[in-house]
Structures are given as structure tokens and as C-alpha cells.
One Martini backbone bead per residue (centre of mass of N, CA, C, O) as a GRO file, in nm:
protein
  465
    1MET     BB    1   0.051   0.064  -0.016
    2ILE     BB    2   0.347   0.186   0.066
    3GLN     BB    3   0.578   0.443   0.075
    4PHE     BB    4   0.895   0.466   0.218
    5LEU     BB    5   1.099   0.675   0.426
    6TYR     BB    6   1.425   0.674   0.500
    7PHE     BB    7   1.608   0.699   0.817
    8CYS     BB    8   1.775   0.831   1.102
    9PRO     BB    9   1.653   0.751   1.416
   10SER     BB   10   1.864   0.853   1.631
   11LYS     BB   11   1.773   1.162   1.605
   12PHE     BB   12   1.467   1.080   1.751
   13LEU     BB   13   1.540   1.010   2.067
   14LEU     BB   14   1.273   1.155   2.206
   15THR     BB   15   1.050   1.210   2.456
   16ARG     BB   16   1.021   1.530   2.361
   17MET     BB   17   0.893   1.721   2.103
   18LYS     BB   18   0.938   2.013   1.914
   19ILE     BB   19   0.658   2.118   1.705
   20ILE     BB   20   0.597   2.262   1.383
   21ILE     BB   21   0.288   2.347   1.215
   22ALA     BB   22   0.218   2.438   0.881
   23GLY     BB   23  -0.104   2.400   0.874
   24ALA     BB   24  -0.477   2.346   0.927
   25GLY     BB   25  -0.549   2.128   0.765
   26GLU     BB   26  -0.587   1.799   0.719
   27VAL     BB   27  -0.289   1.733   0.755
   28GLY     BB   28  -0.226   1.908   1.002
   29PHE     BB   29  -0.449   1.804   1.189
   30HIS     BB   30  -0.376   1.503   1.181
   31LEU     BB   31  -0.094   1.539   1.292
   32ALA     BB   32  -0.169   1.684   1.556
   33LYS     BB   33  -0.338   1.452   1.662
   34LEU     BB   34  -0.124   1.232   1.670
   35LEU     BB   35   0.087   1.399   1.844
   36SER     BB   36  -0.090   1.454   2.094
   37PHE     BB   37  -0.100   1.151   2.176
   38GLU     BB   38   0.233   1.169   2.220
   39SER     BB   39   0.305   1.427   2.391
   40GLN     BB   40   0.370   1.662   2.219
   41ASP     BB   41   0.508   1.978   2.125
   42ILE     BB   42   0.258   2.177   1.975
   43THR     BB   43   0.255   2.401   1.685
   44LEU     BB   44  -0.002   2.589   1.516
   45ILE     BB   45  -0.004   2.740   1.188
   46ASP     BB   46  -0.245   3.000   1.077
   47ASN     BB   47  -0.483   3.216   0.911
   48ASN     BB   48  -0.723   3.038   0.997
   49ARG     BB   49  -0.945   3.081   1.243
   50ASP     BB   50  -1.135   2.832   1.233
   51ALA     BB   51  -0.918   2.609   1.224
   52LEU     BB   52  -0.784   2.690   1.492
   53ASN     BB   53  -1.029   2.669   1.679
   54TYR     BB   54  -1.078   2.370   1.630
   55ALA     BB   55  -0.800   2.271   1.728
   56ASP     BB   56  -0.807   2.407   2.013
   57THR     BB   57  -1.077   2.243   2.111
   58HIS     BB   58  -0.958   1.932   2.028
   59LEU     BB   59  -0.658   2.006   2.118
   60ASP     BB   60  -0.333   1.975   2.287
   61ILE     BB   61  -0.240   2.281   2.173
   62ARG     BB   62  -0.070   2.532   2.001
   63VAL     BB   63  -0.183   2.846   1.863
   64ILE     BB   64  -0.111   3.046   1.556
   65ARG     BB   65  -0.190   3.345   1.405
   66GLY     BB   66  -0.044   3.330   1.076
   67ASP     BB   67   0.245   3.352   0.889
   68ALA     BB   68   0.487   3.109   0.823
   69THR     BB   69   0.681   3.338   0.668
   70SER     BB   70   0.707   3.483   0.934
   71ILE     BB   71   0.950   3.571   1.147
   72SER     BB   72   0.781   3.658   1.395
   73VAL     BB   73   0.611   3.400   1.411
   74LEU     BB   74   0.846   3.200   1.442
   75LYS     BB   75   0.958   3.328   1.700
   76ASP     BB   76   0.694   3.296   1.867
   77SER     BB   77   0.729   2.967   1.827
   78GLN     BB   78   1.026   2.889   1.894
   79VAL     BB   79   1.224   2.788   1.655
   80ASP     BB   80   1.511   2.769   1.802
   81ARG     BB   81   1.368   2.507   1.985
   82THR     BB   82   1.320   2.320   1.736
   83ASP     BB   83   1.308   1.994   1.597
   84LEU     BB   84   1.037   2.036   1.404
   85VAL     BB   85   0.938   2.138   1.072
   86ILE     BB   86   0.606   2.149   0.912
   87GLY     BB   87   0.503   2.192   0.572
   88VAL     BB   88   0.122   2.178   0.502
   89THR     BB   89   0.020   2.354   0.305
   90SER     BB   90  -0.128   2.432  -0.010
   91SER     BB   91   0.156   2.580  -0.039
   92GLU     BB   92   0.472   2.518  -0.153
   93THR     BB   93   0.600   2.795  -0.116
   94THR     BB   94   0.539   2.823   0.184
   95ASN     BB   95   0.679   2.565   0.279
   96ILE     BB   96   0.963   2.627   0.178
   97THR     BB   97   1.002   2.901   0.314
   98ALA     BB   98   0.951   2.814   0.607
   99CYS     BB   99   1.185   2.607   0.619
  100VAL     BB  100   1.418   2.792   0.552
  101LEU     BB  101   1.375   2.992   0.784
  102ALA     BB  102   1.376   2.790   1.021
  103LYS     BB  103   1.668   2.693   0.981
  104GLN     BB  104   1.801   2.979   1.013
  105LEU     BB  105   1.653   3.005   1.316
  106GLY     BB  106   1.719   2.683   1.444
  107ALA     BB  107   1.607   2.445   1.327
  108LYS     BB  108   1.680   2.106   1.299
  109ARG     BB  109   1.417   2.021   1.120
  110THR     BB  110   1.267   1.965   0.784
  111ILE     BB  111   0.933   1.960   0.621
  112ALA     BB  112   0.798   1.953   0.282
  113ARG     BB  113   0.519   2.016   0.104
  114ILE     BB  114   0.446   1.901  -0.229
  115SER     BB  115   0.335   1.902  -0.590
  116ASN     BB  116   0.604   1.897  -0.742
  117THR     BB  117   0.766   1.614  -0.863
  118GLU     BB  118   1.035   1.735  -0.970
  119PHE     BB  119   1.169   1.775  -0.697
  120LEU     BB  120   1.208   1.472  -0.643
  121ASP     BB  121   1.365   1.390  -0.908
  122ASN     BB  122   1.588   1.652  -0.833
  123LYS     BB  123   1.702   1.672  -0.532
  124ASP     BB  124   2.008   1.603  -0.562
  125GLU     BB  125   2.081   1.820  -0.773
  126VAL     BB  126   1.974   2.069  -0.610
  127GLY     BB  127   1.991   2.061  -0.293
  128PHE     BB  128   1.781   2.121  -0.043
  129THR     BB  129   1.962   2.108   0.214
  130LYS     BB  130   2.114   2.379   0.156
  131PHE     BB  131   1.840   2.549   0.220
  132GLY     BB  132   1.680   2.368   0.469
  133ILE     BB  133   1.568   2.090   0.340
  134ASP     BB  134   1.532   1.756   0.437
  135GLU     BB  135   1.227   1.704   0.331
  136LEU     BB  136   1.007   1.563   0.081
  137ILE     BB  137   0.646   1.581   0.025
  138SER     BB  138   0.419   1.391  -0.198
  139PRO     BB  139   0.097   1.308  -0.222
  140GLU     BB  140   0.083   1.238  -0.525
  141SER     BB  141   0.316   1.033  -0.529
  142LEU     BB  142   0.206   0.843  -0.314
  143ALA     BB  143  -0.057   0.772  -0.465
  144ALA     BB  144   0.070   0.658  -0.724
  145ASN     BB  145   0.233   0.434  -0.583
  146GLU     BB  146  -0.008   0.295  -0.457
  147ILE     BB  147  -0.156   0.216  -0.716
  148GLU     BB  148   0.065   0.042  -0.849
  149LEU     BB  149   0.085  -0.164  -0.619
  150LEU     BB  150  -0.212  -0.262  -0.633
  151LEU     BB  151  -0.195  -0.369  -0.929
  152ASN     BB  152   0.039  -0.583  -0.875
  153GLN     BB  153  -0.188  -0.681  -0.643
  154SER     BB  154  -0.493  -0.743  -0.755
  155ALA     BB  155  -0.641  -0.936  -0.532
  156PHE     BB  156  -0.570  -0.706  -0.351
  157ASN     BB  157  -0.644  -0.412  -0.128
  158ASP     BB  158  -0.352  -0.448   0.009
  159THR     BB  159   0.002  -0.339  -0.005
  160TYR     BB  160   0.350  -0.433   0.099
  161GLU     BB  161   0.704  -0.400   0.059
  162PHE     BB  162   0.983  -0.542   0.213
  163GLU     BB  163   1.278  -0.537   0.091
  164ASP     BB  164   1.192  -0.618  -0.204
  165GLY     BB  165   1.005  -0.879  -0.086
  166ALA     BB  166   1.094  -1.034   0.169
  167LEU     BB  167   0.833  -0.890   0.267
  168THR     BB  168   0.468  -0.916   0.275
  169MET     BB  169   0.184  -0.710   0.270
  170ILE     BB  170  -0.163  -0.821   0.294
  171GLY     BB  171  -0.500  -0.745   0.181
  172LEU     BB  172  -0.829  -0.906   0.247
  173HIS     BB  173  -1.123  -1.057   0.156
  174LEU     BB  174  -1.328  -1.304   0.283
  175SER     BB  175  -1.462  -1.553   0.127
  176ARG     BB  176  -1.646  -1.848   0.112
  177THR     BB  177  -1.396  -1.989  -0.057
  178ALA     BB  178  -1.217  -1.981   0.168
  179LEU     BB  179  -1.029  -2.226   0.338
  180PHE     BB  180  -1.020  -2.055   0.634
  181VAL     BB  181  -1.303  -2.052   0.693
  182ASP     BB  182  -1.385  -2.134   1.030
  183LYS     BB  183  -1.088  -2.118   1.113
  184THR     BB  184  -0.817  -2.124   1.289
  185VAL     BB  185  -0.499  -2.036   1.306
  186LYS     BB  186  -0.400  -2.312   1.411
  187GLU     BB  187  -0.546  -2.491   1.200
  188VAL     BB  188  -0.407  -2.375   0.951
  189GLY     BB  189  -0.119  -2.453   1.041
  190SER     BB  190  -0.179  -2.766   1.040
  191LEU     BB  191  -0.293  -2.796   0.740
  192TYR     BB  192  -0.048  -2.570   0.645
  193PRO     BB  193   0.281  -2.599   0.713
  194GLU     BB  194   0.404  -2.455   0.442
  195LEU     BB  195   0.283  -2.191   0.539
  196LYS     BB  196   0.421  -1.857   0.522
  197TYR     BB  197   0.255  -1.691   0.786
  198VAL     BB  198   0.087  -1.386   0.929
  199PRO     BB  199  -0.170  -1.277   1.109
  200ILE     BB  200  -0.215  -0.923   1.211
  201ALA     BB  201  -0.522  -0.844   1.110
  202ILE     BB  202  -0.877  -0.781   1.200
  203GLN     BB  203  -1.195  -0.710   1.035
  204ARG     BB  204  -1.507  -0.723   1.090
  205TYR     BB  205  -1.793  -0.748   0.946
  206GLY     BB  206  -1.958  -0.439   0.995
  207THR     BB  207  -1.706  -0.316   1.140
  208GLN     BB  208  -1.449  -0.114   1.342
  209TYR     BB  209  -1.303  -0.366   1.457
  210THR     BB  210  -0.977  -0.435   1.578
  211LEU     BB  211  -0.773  -0.734   1.565
  212ILE     BB  212  -0.534  -0.941   1.717
  213PRO     BB  213  -0.438  -1.239   1.636
  214ARG     BB  214  -0.468  -1.570   1.749
  215GLY     BB  215  -0.479  -1.907   1.766
  216ASP     BB  216  -0.812  -1.886   1.844
  217THR     BB  217  -0.872  -1.731   1.596
  218GLN     BB  218  -1.143  -1.678   1.374
  219PHE     BB  219  -1.225  -1.711   1.058
  220LYS     BB  220  -1.444  -1.498   0.854
  221GLU     BB  221  -1.675  -1.408   0.661
  222GLY     BB  222  -1.573  -1.077   0.549
  223ASP     BB  223  -1.305  -1.040   0.634
  224GLN     BB  224  -1.042  -0.820   0.706
  225VAL     BB  225  -0.715  -0.929   0.614
  226TYR     BB  226  -0.382  -0.935   0.747
  227PHE     BB  227  -0.064  -1.021   0.602
  228THR     BB  228   0.244  -1.190   0.641
  229THR     BB  229   0.499  -1.274   0.394
  230THR     BB  230   0.661  -1.433   0.171
  231GLU     BB  231   0.719  -1.461  -0.155
  232LYS     BB  232   0.594  -1.756  -0.172
  233GLY     BB  233   0.325  -1.700   0.002
  234VAL     BB  234   0.145  -1.539  -0.190
  235ASP     BB  235   0.037  -1.774  -0.371
  236GLN     BB  236  -0.086  -1.938  -0.138
  237ILE     BB  237  -0.294  -1.724  -0.050
  238PHE     BB  238  -0.445  -1.712  -0.308
  239LYS     BB  239  -0.555  -2.003  -0.296
  240LEU     BB  240  -0.685  -2.000  -0.003
  241SER     BB  241  -0.873  -1.735  -0.064
  242GLY     BB  242  -1.009  -1.770  -0.365
  243LYS     BB  243  -0.837  -1.618  -0.549
  244VAL     BB  244  -0.761  -1.452  -0.858
  245LYS     BB  245  -0.465  -1.429  -1.053
  246ASP     BB  246  -0.480  -1.141  -1.234
  247ASP     BB  247  -0.362  -0.969  -1.479
  248ILE     BB  248  -0.294  -0.630  -1.523
  249LYS     BB  249  -0.333  -0.410  -1.825
  250ASN     BB  250  -0.615  -0.260  -1.834
  251VAL     BB  251  -0.647   0.098  -1.788
  252MET     BB  252  -0.864   0.335  -1.625
  253ILE     BB  253  -0.859   0.695  -1.603
  254LEU     BB  254  -1.009   0.940  -1.390
  255GLY     BB  255  -0.835   1.209  -1.433
  256GLY     BB  256  -0.588   1.491  -1.486
  257SER     BB  257  -0.436   1.506  -1.252
  258SER     BB  258  -0.144   1.473  -1.096
  259ILE     BB  259  -0.211   1.180  -1.029
  260GLY     BB  260  -0.311   1.085  -1.307
  261ARG     BB  261  -0.054   1.155  -1.464
  262LYS     BB  262   0.154   0.991  -1.296
  263THR     BB  263   0.013   0.721  -1.321
  264ALA     BB  264   0.020   0.700  -1.628
  265LYS     BB  265   0.326   0.717  -1.660
  266ASP     BB  266   0.402   0.474  -1.477
  267LEU     BB  267   0.228   0.258  -1.625
  268CYS     BB  268   0.354   0.288  -1.906
  269GLU     BB  269   0.643   0.212  -1.808
  270SER     BB  270   0.502  -0.079  -1.706
  271ARG     BB  271   0.315  -0.179  -1.954
  272PHE     BB  272   0.048  -0.049  -1.959
  273ASN     BB  273  -0.285  -0.003  -2.063
  274VAL     BB  274  -0.385   0.341  -2.113
  275LYS     BB  275  -0.671   0.529  -2.009
  276LEU     BB  276  -0.767   0.884  -2.024
  277ILE     BB  277  -1.005   1.097  -1.860
  278GLU     BB  278  -1.072   1.443  -1.967
  279ASN     BB  279  -1.263   1.740  -1.959
  280ASN     BB  280  -1.022   1.915  -2.020
  281LYS     BB  281  -0.889   2.001  -2.313
  282GLU     BB  282  -0.612   2.125  -2.247
  283LYS     BB  283  -0.521   1.904  -2.049
  284ALA     BB  284  -0.545   1.664  -2.244
  285PHE     BB  285  -0.321   1.763  -2.440
  286GLU     BB  286  -0.093   1.773  -2.235
  287ILE     BB  287  -0.097   1.468  -2.161
  288ALA     BB  288  -0.052   1.361  -2.448
  289ASP     BB  289   0.234   1.489  -2.465
  290ASP     BB  290   0.357   1.373  -2.193
  291VAL     BB  291   0.189   1.081  -2.258
  292PRO     BB  292   0.214   0.907  -2.546
  293ASN     BB  293   0.116   0.604  -2.441
  294CYS     BB  294  -0.151   0.750  -2.383
  295LEU     BB  295  -0.498   0.741  -2.398
  296VAL     BB  296  -0.669   1.042  -2.459
  297ILE     BB  297  -0.988   1.159  -2.333
  298ASN     BB  298  -1.228   1.400  -2.415
  299GLY     BB  299  -1.441   1.397  -2.127
  300ASP     BB  300  -1.716   1.279  -1.935
  301GLY     BB  301  -1.685   1.036  -1.684
  302ARG     BB  302  -2.001   1.046  -1.591
  303ASN     BB  303  -2.061   0.919  -1.862
  304VAL     BB  304  -2.179   0.613  -1.938
  305GLU     BB  305  -2.161   0.613  -2.247
  306LEU     BB  306  -1.862   0.677  -2.265
  307LEU     BB  307  -1.760   0.433  -2.109
  308THR     BB  308  -1.882   0.229  -2.305
  309GLU     BB  309  -1.738   0.328  -2.565
  310GLU     BB  310  -1.448   0.277  -2.400
  311SER     BB  311  -1.457  -0.013  -2.280
  312ILE     BB  312  -1.495  -0.074  -1.964
  313SER     BB  313  -1.549  -0.392  -1.965
  314GLU     BB  314  -1.230  -0.440  -2.062
  315MET     BB  315  -1.129  -0.365  -1.795
  316ASP     BB  316  -0.921  -0.435  -1.512
  317ALA     BB  317  -0.909  -0.120  -1.430
  318PHE     BB  318  -1.031   0.152  -1.208
  319ILE     BB  319  -0.937   0.506  -1.180
  320ALA     BB  320  -1.038   0.763  -0.946
  321VAL     BB  321  -0.886   1.120  -0.964
  322THR     BB  322  -1.054   1.340  -0.897
  323GLY     BB  323  -1.165   1.630  -0.707
  324ASN     BB  324  -1.423   1.432  -0.662
  325SER     BB  325  -1.543   1.200  -0.452
  326GLU     BB  326  -1.825   1.130  -0.568
  327THR     BB  327  -1.730   1.072  -0.854
  328ASN     BB  328  -1.534   0.843  -0.784
  329ILE     BB  329  -1.735   0.653  -0.649
  330MET     BB  330  -1.954   0.631  -0.872
  331SER     BB  331  -1.764   0.537  -1.105
  332CYS     BB  332  -1.675   0.276  -0.961
  333LEU     BB  333  -1.958   0.152  -0.946
  334VAL     BB  334  -1.996   0.141  -1.248
  335ALA     BB  335  -1.752  -0.038  -1.308
  336LYS     BB  336  -1.852  -0.279  -1.142
  337SER     BB  337  -2.120  -0.318  -1.311
  338LYS     BB  338  -1.919  -0.380  -1.577
  339GLY     BB  339  -1.679  -0.588  -1.452
  340VAL     BB  340  -1.464  -0.456  -1.292
  341ARG     BB  341  -1.227  -0.580  -1.072
  342LYS     BB  342  -1.065  -0.299  -1.024
  343THR     BB  343  -1.104  -0.042  -0.769
  344ILE     BB  344  -1.007   0.314  -0.740
  345ALA     BB  345  -1.048   0.576  -0.491
  346LEU     BB  346  -1.038   0.914  -0.448
  347VAL     BB  347  -1.046   1.072  -0.121
  348GLU     BB  348  -1.097   1.369   0.076
  349ASN     BB  349  -1.303   1.261   0.266
  350MET     BB  350  -1.278   1.119   0.574
  351ASP     BB  351  -1.562   0.994   0.601
  352TYR     BB  352  -1.542   0.815   0.351
  353PHE     BB  353  -1.288   0.660   0.434
  354GLN     BB  354  -1.445   0.512   0.680
  355LEU     BB  355  -1.625   0.315   0.495
  356SER     BB  356  -1.452   0.157   0.338
  357HIS     BB  357  -1.567  -0.143   0.159
  358SER     BB  358  -1.889  -0.128   0.189
  359ILE     BB  359  -1.947   0.028  -0.101
  360GLY     BB  360  -1.777  -0.162  -0.330
  361ILE     BB  361  -1.477  -0.080  -0.309
  362ASP     BB  362  -1.163  -0.185  -0.299
  363THR     BB  363  -1.012   0.116  -0.289
  364LEU     BB  364  -0.922   0.373  -0.066
  365ILE     BB  365  -0.772   0.699  -0.109
  366ASN     BB  366  -0.563   0.941   0.084
  367LYS     BB  367  -0.329   1.181   0.046
  368LYS     BB  368  -0.327   1.315   0.328
  369LEU     BB  369  -0.297   1.059   0.497
  370LEU     BB  370  -0.036   0.965   0.368
  371ALA     BB  371   0.131   1.215   0.445
  372ALA     BB  372   0.091   1.209   0.752
  373ASN     BB  373   0.202   0.919   0.798
  374HIS     BB  374   0.476   0.970   0.668
  375ILE     BB  375   0.568   1.192   0.870
  376PHE     BB  376   0.518   1.039   1.149
  377ARG     BB  377   0.783   0.870   1.163
  378HIS     BB  378   0.974   1.111   1.277
  379ILE     BB  379   0.851   1.070   1.592
  380ARG     BB  380   0.936   0.811   1.660
  381GLN     BB  381   1.053   0.572   1.853
  382GLY     BB  382   1.317   0.410   1.808
  383GLU     BB  383   1.429   0.180   1.552
  384ILE     BB  384   1.266   0.330   1.311
  385VAL     BB  385   1.208   0.297   0.941
  386ALA     BB  386   0.888   0.231   0.945
  387MET     BB  387   0.539   0.337   0.864
  388THR     BB  388   0.180   0.254   0.913
  389ARG     BB  389  -0.147   0.250   0.837
  390LEU     BB  390  -0.399   0.062   0.807
  391ASN     BB  391  -0.648   0.037   0.593
  392ASN     BB  392  -0.919   0.131   0.782
  393MET     BB  393  -0.746   0.075   1.049
  394ASN     BB  394  -0.665   0.040   1.407
  395ALA     BB  395  -0.352   0.011   1.286
  396GLU     BB  396   0.006  -0.053   1.300
  397LEU     BB  397   0.302  -0.052   1.094
  398LEU     BB  398   0.627  -0.162   1.195
  399GLU     BB  399   0.989  -0.093   1.156
  400PHE     BB  400   1.267  -0.244   1.307
  401ILE     BB  401   1.591  -0.202   1.448
  402VAL     BB  402   1.818  -0.397   1.609
  403SER     BB  403   1.981  -0.328   1.889
  404PRO     BB  404   2.213  -0.416   2.133
  405ASN     BB  405   2.021  -0.258   2.368
  406SER     BB  406   1.776  -0.404   2.326
  407ALA     BB  407   1.541  -0.613   2.479
  408VAL     BB  408   1.529  -0.829   2.222
  409CYS     BB  409   1.814  -0.900   2.216
  410ASN     BB  410   1.873  -1.244   2.218
  411GLU     BB  411   1.568  -1.319   2.207
  412LYS     BB  412   1.295  -1.497   2.240
  413ILE     BB  413   0.977  -1.446   2.155
  414LYS     BB  414   0.838  -1.606   2.400
  415SER     BB  415   1.015  -1.417   2.621
  416ILE     BB  416   0.860  -1.168   2.540
  417ASP     BB  417   0.689  -0.879   2.663
  418PHE     BB  418   0.423  -0.887   2.472
  419PRO     BB  419   0.160  -0.743   2.373
  420ARG     BB  420  -0.159  -0.852   2.276
  421SER     BB  421  -0.186  -0.581   2.077
  422ALA     BB  422   0.060  -0.743   1.941
  423ILE     BB  423   0.273  -0.838   1.645
  424ILE     BB  424   0.491  -1.045   1.478
  425GLY     BB  425   0.527  -1.065   1.122
  426GLY     BB  426   0.853  -1.042   1.093
  427VAL     BB  427   1.189  -1.114   0.952
  428ILE     BB  428   1.493  -0.940   0.853
  429ARG     BB  429   1.790  -1.120   0.739
  430ASN     BB  430   2.010  -1.038   0.518
  431GLY     BB  431   1.748  -0.996   0.313
  432ILE     BB  432   1.574  -1.221   0.462
  433GLY     BB  433   1.265  -1.355   0.492
  434MET     BB  434   1.082  -1.430   0.805
  435ILE     BB  435   0.885  -1.649   0.993
  436ALA     BB  436   0.838  -1.583   1.335
  437LEU     BB  437   0.844  -1.776   1.611
  438GLY     BB  438   0.885  -1.853   1.940
  439ASP     BB  439   1.199  -1.979   1.888
  440PHE     BB  440   1.294  -1.720   1.782
  441GLN     BB  441   1.602  -1.541   1.754
  442ILE     BB  442   1.699  -1.228   1.814
  443GLN     BB  443   1.910  -0.997   1.637
  444GLN     BB  444   2.136  -0.794   1.550
  445GLY     BB  445   1.992  -0.611   1.270
  446ASP     BB  446   1.719  -0.679   1.269
  447ARG     BB  447   1.407  -0.674   1.099
  448ILE     BB  448   1.100  -0.571   1.251
  449VAL     BB  449   0.765  -0.661   1.209
  450VAL     BB  450   0.493  -0.465   1.345
  451CYS     BB  451   0.167  -0.509   1.488
  452CYS     BB  452  -0.048  -0.245   1.628
  453LEU     BB  453  -0.216  -0.094   1.860
  454PRO     BB  454  -0.219   0.215   1.996
  455GLN     BB  455  -0.192   0.121   2.310
  456SER     BB  456   0.103  -0.043   2.237
  457ILE     BB  457   0.330   0.136   2.115
  458LYS     BB  458   0.507   0.227   2.356
  459LYS     BB  459   0.583  -0.059   2.453
  460VAL     BB  460   0.719  -0.147   2.190
  461GLU     BB  461   0.933   0.072   2.169
  462LYS     BB  462   1.089  -0.001   2.434
  463LEU     BB  463   1.201  -0.277   2.317
  464PHE     BB  464   1.387  -0.100   2.086
  465VAL     BB  465   1.566   0.122   2.249
   0.00000   0.00000   0.00000
């Protein structure tokens, strides 16, 4: 599901960080909410009085009304004693300027949200760190990467590869044809001893309740289940889940936004057959020039007749990434009714995002949530090199590097005081992924993939500090 940005975590082993967030929009508010739960010292800066008032009444943070590019405002927020400044306003110019100024005024580290993906493609050549920007985050690029990854694992509705596939996380709905429906985790292990996998999280059908499975946990029809497995285990789970592994080649994209354009370009480079529908004539011609291998159609993608004329029923996947969440959702439902196997909708509204897959769409993605979770890794304690929230579930997936001083080093998994609301999904040692059970002994340098509920995060982190 997610592309991770790796960094040196030892720089962030702070019990309490002072963080300035520029921008009280959805990304900024979501970040501030996550960080306030972590008891971090948060200052939120924005010109919008209503957005600040809402944040002030709902979160335990400090708010400052003003321009984040104002030196006096930055000084008022005590930027010289700040560990991290995050620019996530809707303006990339504001974000870049705020980060550059903050670094010059004494901030230790800065992260800027951008929309121009050229900055990412040429960041080493340009050398943004010389200007004072340590990391660049592009929600559009994250969303495009997410989409391509989902298409490459077409039978699953969520996926992520650790260390180039040494371990893979996959999420899927259990249909009645799945061979492990009505069986416990332990029973599945006995029936299929060759299967190298760990179920790490389950959401029961029709609920928002997330549980971390144990040996006596029973799989049920309709469950949304997340597994970690080795490279060979992916095909085995395909078979046992009753899913059909069909290669996706023909893709239709609705919307020529920056996400739609980047997705089309990436998919064409990966040899997918791509059709893109864009209502704006000028933008459609621009995309046709920019992505010559993509068939660009100028028209209204909400028109069912147009979709039918463009052979939507022959598409393997339909991706709706217009700026309107309702249009994306409804067009994906139309695609499903025409027999399209894989549908992905971009949604801006967080409330829609919480509807999960119950509305009949395979995957909902939210670029702001992706960006916020992507940035959130930088505040975690312990030797964490990657993290994400599982899609639409109240659980987080963390990847730790075992240091010689951590509590888990040289310990067998069964002897570790691991909280019941967390589970080790696998271990990567010397580039090789392994499914680690109770007798497995953890060693220095191992990369440990852990899934846990929010209430157990701090206890898990302490094991790896």
C-alpha cells in the first residue's frame, strides 16, 4: 500500500519533541491530532481563524494565527528551540519558504509538503538540504505509488513490500470460498504447515473493530484480514483465499489531475495499457503530449455512455482520481457494475474514507492521510525505519532495526513481554524474510515488522529503544 521514506532514527530518540506545523488543513490537523496523542509539544500555525479555533478546542496544542513565512511569527513560536518544522499548507511555495526560514532561525530539521513532483525527481541534483529543507513530501507522488503497487497485487486490496519483497504485507476480504473460513489460526497452521505467513490484523465484517489475531482466533466470511508472508507465500495465500490471480494490463483512469497524470506516466512505463479521461480539453492535450503512450480522451467521465463507448467492460482496473470524491466513488461503482475487477477511488473527505470497503469499492485512498502518516514516522521513538496505518483499520505497521542495547536483542520471541494487542509479523535478516515463531531468536541488526493497536505502541517502542 505504501512507499516508505527511510531515515536515521537515532536522531529522533527524544522523549518529547517540540514540533511546529505550518498549515491547519486536513494534513496539518491530522498530524497535530496524531502527535498530540504522543504528548509532543505541538504548535500549529495558520491564517485561518476557524481552522485554528477548531484545532484549539479539539486538541491539546498551542495555536498561532499568522503567516508561517513571517519571521516574527516563527520567532513567536520559538522556532530556535524546535526539533522539527513541518510545512503542510496548500501552497508549496509557503511550505518551502517556511522551512528555509525555520532552518536559518535555528530549527533542527524541516519537512516540506510539495505538489510539483519534479522537485522529488531532481532533489539530489538541486540539493534542497543546502537551502534548509531536509525532506520533501509529495502527497500526489505517494498516491500514484500506492495505486501502482495495488495494481501489481491485483487480487488484494492492500499491499506493501518490505526490503524489495523479502516480506510482503497483503490485505484482502475473505469470501466464502476461502479455505480458511471458519477455521482458527492454529488450525490453518496445522492443515497447511508449508504455508509461511502470519495474520497480523482482522476487521470483522460490518464493524470498525480491529483485533490482533491469536492462535484461537477464528477466520470468518467477510473479514478484512492482513497477512505478512514471504515472497513464496504470496501465491499460497492467493490459492487458500479463493482469489484468482489475474494480471492487470488494461487500465482506465478518470481525471487528469497531478495524481492521474503521474499514475498514467508510471503505468505506461511499466507497460500497462492506459486510457485516461479528462474533461478539460486543454489539460487533455497537455497530458497527451506529456504521456505519449497513454490514450487520452477528452470527455466527461461521469457519462455512462462515454464509459461504455470506451469499452469500460474490457478494463481490468478503473482508477478515479478527479478532485471530487463523490464523482470518484460513483464512477467506481459504475465500473464495478460493468464487470471491472479492480476499482480504486481517491477520496478527499475523511468521513468517506472511514466507510472502508462496505460501499463496494476495492480500495479507497486519501492523499492527505498518506502524507500525514508518511511524515508521522519521523516522530516515533525506537529504531523505527518505517511505519504506516493499515488502510481503514485502527492498527499500525512498524518496522524496527534491532540495536545491541534493545530489550529484544538475543531473546526468543516467546520470552519477550510482548503486549497482546501487538504481534511480530516477520523478520528480515541479511535481506532474507522469515516468518518468526516462538522459538525464533532475535539478533542485532534484524529488521522486525510489528503490527499493533494504538494503545500498545509505546510499550512496543520501549522494547526496541
